C-alpha positions, 0 to 999 in steps of 0.5 A: 692246446698248450695254454688255457685261460678262463676269463669270467663274465661279471655282474654289477649289483650297485654302480650302474652307468657311472664308471664312465663319469668316474663314479664308484662301482661294485661288482663280482666275477662269476663262475661262468665266462670265456675259455681260450685254448691256445698255442704260441705261433712263432711266425707271428700269425694269429689264427682263431676259431670260435665254438660260439660264433661262425667263421675264422679269424686270421691276421698277423700280430706284427701288421698294422691294425686294420679297420674294424670289421664288425665281426667277432675277430675285432676283439682280438685285433683290438687287444693287439692294437692296445698292446702294440702301443706298448710293446713289441709283438712278434709271436701270434697264437693259434687258438679256440674260444668258447663262451658259456652263456649267451651274449648280453649283459654280462660283459662278454666283450670285456671278458673276451678282450681280457683273454686275448690280452693275456694270451698275446702277453703270454706269447710274447713273454710280456708280464702284466699286472692285473690292473695293467690288463684292465687298462689295456683291455678297456683301451682297446674297447674304447679306441678300437671297438668304439664303446665309451666305457669306463673300467667297471667291466674289466676290473671285475673280470681281471681283479675279482676274488671268490666270495668278495665284493670288488669296490672300485673308485673309477676316479683314482683307480683305488679298489678293495676286495671286501669279504661279506660281513666284514671278515678280513683276509688273513693268512690265518687258517680260520680267517681264510676258511671264513673268507672262502665260506659260502655266501648266503645268496646265489646269483640268478641271471635271467636272459630276456631273449634279446641280444644286443650291441652296446656300440649300436644302442644308446650306450654312447648317447647316454655318456654324452648326455652325462657330460653335457649335464656337467657342461651345463653346470659349469657354464651356469656357475661360470666355471671354465669348461674343459674339453668334452673328453676331460669332462666328468660328473665326478668333478662337480660337487652335488651342491652345484647340481642342486643349485643348477638342475632347475636351469638345465633341460630335464633329460640332462638333470635326470642323467645327473641325478642318477649319477649322484644318487648312485654314488650315495647308494654305492657308498651305503651298499659297501657298508651294508656288505661289510656289516653283512646286511644283505637285505639293505644291500639288496634294497639298494640294488633294486633302488639302483634299477629304479633310477636306471629306468626313470632317471637314466632311461634305459631298459627295454619293456622285456628287461623292465617286465623281468625286474618287476616280476623278480621284485615281487617274489619271495627270496629275491634280496635285490637285483637290477639290469645287467650291463647297460640295460638296453637288452640282455639280462637282469641279475638277482641276488637270491635265497638259494632255498627259493631258487626253484620257485623263482625260476618257475614263477618268473618263467611263467609270468615273463613268457605270459607277457612275451611268448615270442621269447619261449625259445630264447629266454633262459635262467642260469644260477652262478656264484662269485668267482676269481678273476681271469686266470690260466688253468691247468689243461 
């Protein structure tokens, strides 16, 4: 195969469930992800095989987008759909795709979409800036796949830099890549060596053994509940209502929430409480990261998960069990559910000296509660890495 794209998975230590309400988020691209090897097909045909899933995918790049088939090939069709709205596509690809970790909680769908967007763009001599890739892949997931997401997943995957924290404002789309401890990127070699030096933690990924589809979970329902909370606040304060798709919690001051929360149904108040408290946690967390305060950064990540459980009301019994176990273990700075938190995985920021003991104890305690996942529970250790890119074959 002539070309090779690596599109990483992502983790989000702070900023859970708020990107779709134009909140503040943080994240890393990690050193595990999706590999796509491909050749350009001048006849416009797309032929894809997967080392992860069964079946093959065949379609023509210039044909109208067909109805979603609920099959792994939908992601390639979704990427074509979003690109075709902007560009003329004449050449297809012949490719093989493979994921390096189990599906669930690391935004593998966004990683796959970004790989396909980059591949189709390359095949058709289209030059895209990284944030254009973010927006096109996000549009494909919303409009074609049917998941009402924000930009968090795609931004981490496309914009991530090794050992730096992505801080994204999902309202303005402004973002920063922040080295740990406040060191600034520079062309000076001594500064660069600091930026690229090892972080004082590794990231543990604890797969519960469940797999999931966000489109079929309560993910979209939570988005609607957040918007309904915003509508409640606007109505109670006699402000003009916007259409549902233009209504976001970010546009409503917290002071308005404080005045109206008692009047709205409790479930909507809890969703809004999560948004406003997470906004505050992200602000505090970015400052903690910039000043090298890993203990505070980790605590805020734990607090984020608490709010996800009690205010956002996500988290299966399995994920909650993993979270409660890891919170009690020495060497775990912080962590939370990864992804939407309905199935999938938990992530933790861990002192590397404690990795072996954490993996041993967490595995024993979890499987004592859920022995049915003995064959599917898995632990992986990863590090922050650069975003999606072409590699030398």
